[in-house]
N, C-alpha and C positions, 0 to 999 in steps of 0.2 A: 410307760405313761410319762408325758411331759409335765413339768411342774413350773408354775408361774406364781408370782406373789406381788403384794404391794408393800413397799417400805415406807415407814413414817413413824412419827411419835408425837401425839398418840395416833393409833391406827385402828383401835377396836371399834370405832364408830363407822368405819368405811363400808360402803355397800358395794365396793368394787368386786369382792369375791362373789357376791350374789349375781352381779351383772355378767361376769365372765363365765362363771360355772354354768349358768343356765344356757348361755350361748354354746359352750362346749357340748353340753348335753343335747340341745336341740339340733346342732349341726353335726352330731355324731363324731366329735373329735376326742381322742383319747388323751385327755389332759385335765389337770386340776389347778385351782388358783386359791392361794391362801394369804394370810397376813403375816408380816414380820415387823414387830416393834423394835426399832433400832435407835439406840441412844447416841452412838458415835457415828455420825455420817461419813467420817473419813474411812470407815471400815465397810462401806456399802458394797463395793465391788468384791472385796475379799469375802464378805458374807454371802453375796450372790453366788460366787464360785463354789464356796464350801457347801452350799445347799444344792449344788448342781442344777440350778435353775436355767430355764431356756430363755426366759424373759421376765420383766418386772415393770411395775408402775412405781413412780416415786411421788410422794406427797410431802407436805411440809413436815419438818423444816429442811429437807435434804435435797431439794431440786437443784440448787446452785452448786453444792459441793459434789453432787453426783456427776454433774457435767464435767468437772475437772478430772474425773477418774475414767472417763470414756476414751476409747481409742480413736473413735471417729464420731462426728456429729452431723446431723442433717442441717440444712440451711437455716431452718426456722429456729432450731435449738441454739445454733451458733449466734444468730442475730439477737435472740432474746436473752441468752445467758443462763438458761436453765433447761433441764430435761424432766419429763414426767414419764418417759417410756424408754426402757433399754432392752436390747436383745443381744444374744450371743450368736455371731456369725463367723464361722471359720476361726474360732478361738479369739475373735475380737469382740469387744463390747461397743455397740453402736447406740448412740443416744438420739432420741427424738423428742420433739415437743408437740403433743396433739391438743394442748389446751387452746392454743391460738386458732387453729383451723376448726376445732370443736366449737369454740365461741361463734365463729363465723357461720357455721351451719345452724347454730341455735337461733340466729336472728334473720334467717332467710325470709321470714314473713314480713320483716321490716323493710319496706321498699324505699328506693330513691334517697339513700342516706348520703348527705354531702358534708354535714358538719356535726361532729360528735363531741360531747363533753364527758371526760372520764374523771370521776371523783376518786382520789387516792393515787399514790405513787409507789406502790409495791410491785411485787413480781407479777401479779395478775394484770395490773395496769400496763406493765411493760409488754406482756404477751398480747393483750388486746389492742394496744396502740400500734404495735408492729403490724398485725394482720390487717387492721383497718387502713393503715397507710399503703399497704400493697394494693388496695382497691381505690387509691387516690381520694380517700376521704380525709377532710381536714379534721385534725384531732387537737382539742384543747385539754389541758390537765389542770385540775384545781386540787390543792393539798393544804392541809392545815399548816405545815411547816415548810420552810424553803429548802432545807438541806436535801431532802430526797428528790427534789425536782432537778438536781444537777444531771441525773442520768437521762433526762428528757429534753436535753438542750436543743434538739431539732424540732421541738413542738412549742406551741404557745402555752406557757405555764403561768399559773397564778397561785397565790396564797389566798386565804380568806380575806386578808386585808386589802389586796389590790384587785380582786375578782370583780369584773363588770358584768352585770346581769345582761344576758343576751339570748337570742333565739337559737335553739339547737334542734336537729332532727331526732337525736337520741341522747339521753343522759344515762350514764352507766355508773352505778356504785360498785367499786371494787374493794371497798374497805370492809372491816368486820363490824362497823357500826350497826346496831340493831340485832346482832346475833345473840347477845346475852342481855344487853341493856336496852332500855326504851329510849334510844337516842338517834338523831339524824346524822348523816355523814358530813353535813355542812349546816351552818346555822340556818334556821328556818327563814329568816328575813332575806337570805340570799337564794336559798334553794327553791322555795315555793314560787316566787315570780319567774324563776328560770324554768321550772317544771310547767307552769301555766303556758309558756310560749313554745314548749317542745311538743313533738309529735309522738315520741315513744320514750319509754324508760325501762331500765333493766337493772336488776340486782343480782350479783353473782352468788349471794347467799341463797340456798335452796331449802325447800320444805318449811319455810317460815314466812308469814306475812309481816315483814319488817316495817318499822315506822316510815322508811323511805317509800315502800310500796303502798302503804296506807295513804301517804300524802299524794301519790300518783292517782290512786283510786278516788280520793276525795275530789281531785281536780279533773277526773274523767279522762286521764291520759292512758293510752294503751300501754300495758306493762306486762312484764313476766319476770320470774325468778331464774336462778341459775341451774335448774334441774336438767334442762336440755343440754346445757354446756357440759355437765357431768356425763350425760348419756353419750353425747357425740364424741367427746374425747376418749371415752371407753371403746366406742365402736371403732374409731380410727386406730387405737392402740391394739385392739384385738386383731385387726387385719394385719398390722405390722407383725404381730406375733406369728401370724400364719402366712407370711411372705407375700402379703397383698393379693392372695388368690381368691378371697371371699367376696361375696356380694354384700356391700355395706347395708343395703336395705334389709336383707335377710337377718343380718346381725342386729340391726336396730330393732326389728320386729320382735326378735327373741328377747333382747335386753329390756325393751320397754315393758314387758310383762311384769318385771320386778317393780317398776315405778307406778304401775296402775293400781 
């Protein structure tokens, strides 16, 4: 039996084991998927090998440090600077990032996107901005502080102080604002008039109606949370675990049962 896991800290809240285990069962694959709470990210690959794992997913806070421990990287992981999926192939550890293409699949119902605003300047913003640029979509970034904007030098970047209200096809919140506290990711006087002029909105936080999404609902803007991003990154990772031999639609159908 092959063994897979998710590495993170904390990791007990992760639904990844449920997603992957139901797909293993439905597709008659002799494998199991578990959780590993890891304090020291520098020991990730060492732990991976000691547990004799075939593959793993990586979540916060280890996505960047895991990339540095891989023997090889796919194009997307190298460009973004983080991995969320690793596999062992011929005694080499290969790192992938399925967050970015997973996000793209999650917005396939949002049509004719030409100009997008991303709120936040962390790792998720980096992944999403990269994949949107590959589709020739203009991406603007707004973040509270200026320091984190340095890694987005190829984009139009703003702080709250110099942001100009504009029309966007899609506004994406990549911050944790609204996850625990009843706050917006950007001051309301900037966010609401921007939302009113936009066609779509997206919050990467899932399974919660955040203040950001409530504002979108109030202004009758088509919106969604990050649940499909979670699903699609898992579908793509699952297929990487299985050498790309599976039908993604069948994997999605199986995993979606966990979310319904």
